[in-house]
N, C-alpha and C positions, 0 to 999 in steps of 0.2 A: 844725298843731303839737299832737300829742297831749300832754296834760299831766295829771298826777295819776292815771295809770292804776294799777290794783292787780290782780295775778294771784296768788291766794293759796289755800292749803289745797285743792289739787287732787291727786287720785291718778289719773294718766293711765296706766292699765295696758294691756298687750297692744297698744300702739300699733304699727301695722305699715303705715304709708302706703307704697304703691308708687309714688306720684305725686310724690315729692319735697316733700311738704308738712310742713315743720317744725312741731311742735305749738306751740312758743313762739317766734314769729318777730317780731322787732322790728327793722325796717330798711326798711319800705316807705314811710315818710314822711321828710321832710327833717330833722325835729327831734323828739327825745323829751326833754322837760324834766320832771323829777320823776315818778317812778314806782316801784312796788315789785313785785318778783317774789320771793315769800316762801313757804316751807314747802310746796313742791310736790314730788311724787314722780312721776318720769317713767320708764316702762319701755318700751323700744323692742325690738320682736321681729323686725322684717323683716331679712333677710340683707343688704340693700343699705345701705351706709353713708349716714347722714343725720344732720346736726346736730340735736340735740333742743332746744337753747336757742341762739338765733341773735340776737345783740345787736349791731347795727351792724357786721356782718361781711362778708367776701368782697367783692362788688362794690358793696355799699351805701355811700352817702356820707352816711348819716344821722348826725346829731350826737346823742350820748348823754351827757346831763349830769344830775346829781342823781338817779341811778338806784340803788335799793337792791336787791341780790340776796342774800338771807339764807336760810340753813337749807333749801336744796333738796337732794334726792337724785336723781341722774340716772344711770340704768343703761342700757347697751346702745349708747350712742354719745356723741358729744362736745358740748361747748359751744364755739361760735365767737363771740368777742366783741371788739368795739372794734378792728376792723382799720383800718389805714392803709397800703394796699399798692398804690396806683394807679401804674402805670408812668409816667403823665404827670405825676405829682406832684399830681393833684387831691385826693389824700388829705389835702393841707394844709387842705382845706375841712371835713374830718371832725374835729370837736372832741369828744374824750371826756374829760370832766373831772368831778371831784367825785362820783365814784361810790363806793358802799360795797358791797364783795363780801366777805361774812363767813359763816363757819360752814356752808359747802357741802361736800357729798360728791359729787365729780365723777368720772365715768368717765375723762374726758379734757378738757383745756382747751387751746384754740388761740388764738394772737394773732399778727398779722403787722404789721410796722412798716417803717421806712426801710431796714433791712438785709435784708429778705426777698429771697432769692437770685434769684427769678424776675423780680421787678420792683423792683430797688433804686433808691431815689430819696431824696435828702437832704431833700426837702420833706415827706416823710411822717413828721412828728414829733408831730402833735397827739394822738397816743394814748400818748405816753410815760408819762404818769401811771399808765396801766393796765399798760403793759409793765413798769414798775418797781414795781408793786404798791402804789401809793398808795391807801389806803382798803381794802386787802385784809388779811384776817387770819383765822386759824382755818379755813382751807380745806384740803381734801385732794384731790389728783388722782392717780388710779391709772395714767394713761397706758397703758391696757390694750392688749395685743398684738392686732393685727388690727382695731383701731378707728381708721380713718383713718391718718394718719401719726403714730402714737404717739411721743411724745417729741421730735417734730421742730419744733414751733411753741410752745415753752414761753415763759412770761413770763421776762424777765431776772431778776426778783426776784418771788417769790410772796407777798410780804407777811410780816409777823411777828406771831405765829407762823404758819407755814403749811408744807405739805409737798407738793411736786410731784415725782414721779419723773422723772429725766432719761433713763431707759432704759425701754423697754416692759416691763410686768409682766403676769404671768398674771392671768386673770379672777378667780381665787380669792383674790387678795391682799387685795382690799377687805373680804372677810369678811362679805358679806351673808348673812342667815339662809337665804334660798332664792332664789338668782339664777335667774330664768327669762327674762331678756332675751337678745337675740342674742349670740353669741360668735364674733366674727370671721368672719362669713359663714354661720354655722349658725343657722337660724331658732329663736327662742326659743318656749317654750310659753305664756309669759305668766302673769299672776296670781302673781308672786313676792312674796317678803317682804323688804323692804329695810331692816328693822332690822339692827343690827350684832351679830355674835357677840361674846362677851366677849373673845376673843383676836384680834379684827380689827385689822389694821394701822391702821385709821382711829381706833381708840380710844386713840390716843397721849396720854399725860399732857399734853404741850405743846399739844395741840389741844383739850383738854377744858375745860369750865367757863365758856365765854362764852355768854350767852343774851341776845340782843337782843330776843327774843320769849320770855317766861317759860314758855309752854306749847308743846308740840309739836303735830304735825298731828292727833294723837288726843286732845289735851287733857291729856296728862300733863305735870306740872311738870318743868321742866329743873332741873338741879342742877350742882354743881361737878364732877361726873363725866360730864356729858352731852357726847357727841362731836359732830363736824360732822354735818350732814344734817337731815332732817325729823323724826327720831325721837329722843326722849330715852331714855336707857337706865339711868337711876339713880332712886333713890327721890326722892319730891317734896321740894322745899325751900321752906319758907315764907318769905314776906317779900321775894321777888325783885322788883326794880324792873321796870317795864315796858320801859324802854329801857336797854341796856347798851352802852357804847362803849369 
């Protein structure tokens, strides 16, 4: 039972596994209790679709409880998280509770539950807290065209505040400074820049200003203007508390 794990402050660039190896894969054990996945940048360049953050998803029956996922920027593919989609109803055994998902800049987010059309089962309800965005706030999901089934497996509620497109969007909508990840089957060149342009859709006023971690991945102070993701984009603000809820 892995407990207390921390994955933080990593820039995984030009990641192009052709063997189906997800860089941040949490689901191989039966229980994950208390952990943090914070301030990571993941850039996926391979043309074959592959989840970049995999948290108790797909066929995994791993329980995910008390997990913090804060201020990550993920480009090139999706995040699959907290599924309960077993045809036999064994998804009842997968408990996904008390997680905090805040301030992330996602390419795409997927979740499946009791009403998943391929395996509908009324027993698959123990991920409803995640389906309904409990503990979710200040996240953005672009649901990019050509990345998996964009817009097909959205949360029922994406938290408040939060913004998840319900229809697929162009890769340019996120407004990264220099996107060099894969674009719907076209191999990326890598080594991009995943800070946000000033006119990026992600820099929405309603998503700005929360900082659970007062400094970004480069050590810059966050402020009331800082958007979701691993990078702050505003001038430093003094006196910020370490934890913000």
